[in-house]
DOVO-458549 format. One record per atom (N, C-alpha, C): residue in one letter; x, y, z. Coordinates in Angstrom, 3 decimals. Example, Ala and Ser with C-alpha at 12.3 -4.5 7.8 and 13.67 -1.06 7.14 Angstrom:
REM residues 2
+----+----------+----------+----------+
! aa !       xx !       yy !       zz !
+----+----------+----------+----------+
!  A !   13.190 !   -5.690 !    7.800 !
!  A !   12.300 !   -4.500 !    7.800 !
!  A !   13.200 !   -3.300 !    7.800 !
!  S !   12.850 !   -2.250 !    7.080 !
!  S !   13.670 !   -1.060 !    7.140 !
!  S !   12.900 !    0.030 !    7.870 !
+----+----------+----------+----------+
REM end
This chain:
REM residues 63
+----+----------+----------+----------+
! aa !       xx !       yy !       zz !
+----+----------+----------+----------+
!  M !  -14.885 !  173.851 !  -53.983 !
!  M !  -13.640 !  172.535 !  -53.576 !
!  M !  -13.048 !  172.121 !  -54.200 !
!  S !  -12.851 !  171.439 !  -53.879 !
!  S !  -12.224 !  169.835 !  -54.729 !
!  S !  -12.177 !  168.653 !  -54.460 !
!  E !  -12.451 !  168.283 !  -55.069 !
!  E !  -13.081 !  166.282 !  -54.253 !
!  E !  -11.868 !  165.928 !  -54.477 !
!  K !  -12.088 !  164.643 !  -53.191 !
!  K !  -10.581 !  164.258 !  -52.791 !
!  K !  -10.599 !  162.969 !  -52.962 !
!  K !   -9.418 !  162.425 !  -54.327 !
!  K !   -9.532 !  160.885 !  -55.245 !
!  K !   -9.026 !  159.774 !  -53.974 !
!  D !  -10.181 !  158.230 !  -54.727 !
!  D !   -9.929 !  157.670 !  -54.318 !
!  D !   -8.427 !  156.688 !  -53.583 !
!  T !   -7.676 !  156.990 !  -55.199 !
!  T !   -6.755 !  156.189 !  -54.703 !
!  T !   -5.575 !  157.149 !  -53.996 !
!  A !   -4.614 !  156.323 !  -54.330 !
!  A !   -3.336 !  156.476 !  -52.946 !
!  A !   -2.721 !  157.508 !  -53.366 !
!  S !   -2.022 !  158.615 !  -53.475 !
!  S !   -1.284 !  159.408 !  -53.153 !
!  S !    0.475 !  158.643 !  -53.044 !
!  R !    0.935 !  159.915 !  -54.232 !
!  R !    2.556 !  159.545 !  -53.770 !
!  R !    3.241 !  159.460 !  -52.368 !
!  R !    2.787 !  159.930 !  -51.474 !
!  R !    3.501 !  160.349 !  -50.015 !
!  R !    2.060 !  158.984 !  -49.163 !
!  D !    0.384 !  158.877 !  -49.571 !
!  D !    0.522 !  158.085 !  -48.697 !
!  D !    1.296 !  156.448 !  -48.833 !
!  F !    1.974 !  156.369 !  -49.853 !
!  F !    2.620 !  155.180 !  -50.936 !
!  F !    4.127 !  155.090 !  -49.595 !
!  L !    4.702 !  156.276 !  -49.667 !
!  L !    5.986 !  156.269 !  -49.305 !
!  L !    5.454 !  156.631 !  -47.621 !
!  K !    4.459 !  156.505 !  -47.095 !
!  K !    4.142 !  156.355 !  -46.278 !
!  K !    4.127 !  154.948 !  -45.103 !
!  L !    3.365 !  153.861 !  -46.052 !
!  L !    3.018 !  152.674 !  -46.456 !
!  L !    4.785 !  151.638 !  -46.479 !
!  A !    5.281 !  152.687 !  -47.129 !
!  A !    6.312 !  151.835 !  -47.688 !
!  A !    7.475 !  151.496 !  -46.240 !
!  G !    7.137 !  152.751 !  -45.782 !
!  G !    8.499 !  153.757 !  -44.789 !
!  G !    8.127 !  152.155 !  -43.372 !
!  A !    7.116 !  152.338 !  -43.441 !
!  A !    6.043 !  151.796 !  -42.083 !
!  A !    6.272 !  149.684 !  -42.709 !
!  S !    5.845 !  149.832 !  -43.609 !
!  S !    6.326 !  148.158 !  -44.428 !
!  S !    8.013 !  147.107 !  -44.170 !
!  A !    8.908 !  148.241 !  -44.494 !
!  A !   10.232 !  147.560 !  -44.731 !
!  A !   11.256 !  147.638 !  -43.029 !
!  P !   10.301 !  147.906 !  -41.888 !
!  P !   10.722 !  147.265 !  -40.356 !
!  P !   10.100 !  146.417 !  -40.102 !
!  A !    9.301 !  146.152 !  -40.289 !
!  A !    7.909 !  144.788 !  -40.161 !
!  A !    8.276 !  144.023 !  -41.395 !
!  A !    8.850 !  144.078 !  -42.186 !
!  A !   10.130 !  143.053 !  -42.884 !
!  A !   10.639 !  142.024 !  -42.665 !
!  V !   11.769 !  143.378 !  -41.866 !
!  V !   12.862 !  142.688 !  -41.284 !
!  V !   12.788 !  141.818 !  -39.784 !
!  A !   11.440 !  142.361 !  -39.487 !
!  A !   10.903 !  141.884 !  -37.810 !
!  A !   10.896 !  140.436 !  -38.068 !
!  A !    9.823 !  140.031 !  -39.151 !
!  A !    9.133 !  139.254 !  -39.660 !
!  A !   10.598 !  138.383 !  -40.035 !
!  A !   11.006 !  138.522 !  -41.117 !
!  A !   12.592 !  137.340 !  -41.180 !
!  A !   13.718 !  137.080 !  -40.074 !
!  A !   13.696 !  137.801 !  -38.361 !
!  A !   14.593 !  137.895 !  -38.131 !
!  A !   13.461 !  136.663 !  -36.990 !
!  L !   12.495 !  136.912 !  -36.640 !
!  L !   11.954 !  135.514 !  -36.047 !
!  L !   12.006 !  134.783 !  -37.033 !
!  A !   11.644 !  134.412 !  -38.080 !
!  A !   11.056 !  132.905 !  -38.995 !
!  A !   11.729 !  132.032 !  -38.530 !
!  G !   12.546 !  131.930 !  -37.970 !
!  G !   13.685 !  130.975 !  -37.063 !
!  G !   14.458 !  130.200 !  -37.459 !
!  T !   14.568 !  130.770 !  -38.768 !
!  T !   15.651 !  130.244 !  -39.739 !
!  T !   17.314 !  130.477 !  -39.383 !
!  K !   17.738 !  129.595 !  -38.891 !
!  K !   19.405 !  129.675 !  -39.077 !
!  K !   20.073 !  130.256 !  -40.194 !
!  A !   21.164 !  131.328 !  -40.108 !
!  A !   21.803 !  131.305 !  -40.986 !
!  A !   22.985 !  131.225 !  -40.742 !
!  E !   23.315 !  130.628 !  -41.598 !
!  E !   25.626 !  129.952 !  -41.544 !
!  E !   26.700 !  130.418 !  -42.776 !
!  A !   27.395 !  130.866 !  -41.751 !
!  A !   28.199 !  131.431 !  -42.794 !
!  A !   28.896 !  130.659 !  -44.090 !
!  A !   29.457 !  130.248 !  -45.189 !
!  A !   29.363 !  129.394 !  -46.220 !
!  A !   31.487 !  128.957 !  -45.670 !
!  S !   31.918 !  127.588 !  -45.806 !
!  S !   33.150 !  127.917 !  -45.488 !
!  S !   33.833 !  128.728 !  -46.593 !
!  P !   34.771 !  128.795 !  -46.137 !
!  P !   35.878 !  129.249 !  -47.129 !
!  P !   36.757 !  128.169 !  -47.208 !
!  A !   37.133 !  128.398 !  -49.215 !
!  A !   38.114 !  126.667 !  -49.794 !
!  A !   38.849 !  127.151 !  -49.189 !
!  D !   39.372 !  125.745 !  -49.072 !
!  D !   40.781 !  125.858 !  -49.158 !
!  D !   42.322 !  126.772 !  -49.135 !
!  L !   42.346 !  127.856 !  -48.876 !
!  L !   43.828 !  128.231 !  -49.792 !
!  L !   44.871 !  128.484 !  -49.368 !
!  A !   46.210 !  127.927 !  -49.769 !
!  A !   47.236 !  127.614 !  -49.587 !
!  A !   48.203 !  128.638 !  -49.975 !
!  D !   48.629 !  128.530 !  -48.387 !
!  D !   49.433 !  129.650 !  -48.195 !
!  D !   48.697 !  131.212 !  -47.788 !
!  G !   48.373 !  131.058 !  -47.305 !
!  G !   46.535 !  132.662 !  -47.576 !
!  G !   46.009 !  133.300 !  -48.592 !
!  K !   46.836 !  132.931 !  -49.968 !
!  K !   46.159 !  133.223 !  -50.823 !
!  K !   45.440 !  133.842 !  -51.078 !
!  M !   45.194 !  134.493 !  -52.253 !
!  M !   43.812 !  134.422 !  -53.136 !
!  M !   43.829 !  133.073 !  -53.733 !
!  Q !   42.656 !  132.777 !  -54.451 !
!  Q !   42.421 !  131.930 !  -56.036 !
!  Q !   42.467 !  132.943 !  -57.012 !
!  D !   43.158 !  131.860 !  -58.045 !
!  D !   43.650 !  132.076 !  -59.242 !
!  D !   42.332 !  131.986 !  -60.183 !
!  T !   41.468 !  132.644 !  -59.907 !
!  T !   40.382 !  132.441 !  -61.564 !
!  T !   39.863 !  133.530 !  -61.809 !
!  A !   39.161 !  133.556 !  -63.383 !
!  A !   39.281 !  134.751 !  -63.893 !
!  A !   38.416 !  135.726 !  -63.274 !
!  H !   37.882 !  134.857 !  -62.747 !
!  H !   37.334 !  136.948 !  -61.852 !
!  H !   38.330 !  137.806 !  -61.395 !
!  T !   39.512 !  136.953 !  -60.315 !
!  T !   40.498 !  137.872 !  -59.803 !
!  T !   41.770 !  137.776 !  -60.940 !
!  R !   41.862 !  137.566 !  -61.783 !
!  R !   42.325 !  138.379 !  -63.211 !
!  R !   41.943 !  139.888 !  -63.629 !
!  A !   40.167 !  139.882 !  -63.458 !
!  A !   39.729 !  140.530 !  -64.263 !
!  A !   40.212 !  141.330 !  -63.221 !
!  Y !   39.742 !  141.117 !  -62.335 !
!  Y !   39.827 !  142.602 !  -60.679 !
!  Y !   41.348 !  143.135 !  -61.057 !
!  F !   42.445 !  142.400 !  -61.273 !
!  F !   43.421 !  143.003 !  -61.504 !
!  F !   44.427 !  143.075 !  -62.401 !
!  D !   43.664 !  142.457 !  -63.831 !
!  D !   44.277 !  144.213 !  -65.012 !
!  D !   43.171 !  145.408 !  -64.753 !
!  S !   42.332 !  145.483 !  -64.254 !
!  S !   41.177 !  146.186 !  -64.386 !
!  S !   41.416 !  147.661 !  -63.525 !
!  A !   42.432 !  146.832 !  -62.309 !
!  A !   43.196 !  147.714 !  -60.871 !
!  A !   45.095 !  148.663 !  -60.989 !
!  R !   44.964 !  147.964 !  -62.430 !
!  R !   47.009 !  148.178 !  -62.718 !
!  R !   46.453 !  149.733 !  -63.070 !
!  F !   47.263 !  150.636 !  -62.491 !
!  F !   47.920 !  151.533 !  -63.735 !
!  F !   48.442 !  152.222 !  -64.324 !
+----+----------+----------+----------+
REM end
């Protein structure tokens, strides 16, 4: 007969991780803090801001 080890197996870890994720979400939802959306920057004429990030994106998207 084989002896059972005292350490947790990979399967036990996955069971625990699967059960604790929804509990963490529920705890965060019940924390009582209110999330607020960031206010959008003032955009002239509805255009995107000209930044280094947007320039890099447009350069990489060119064919």
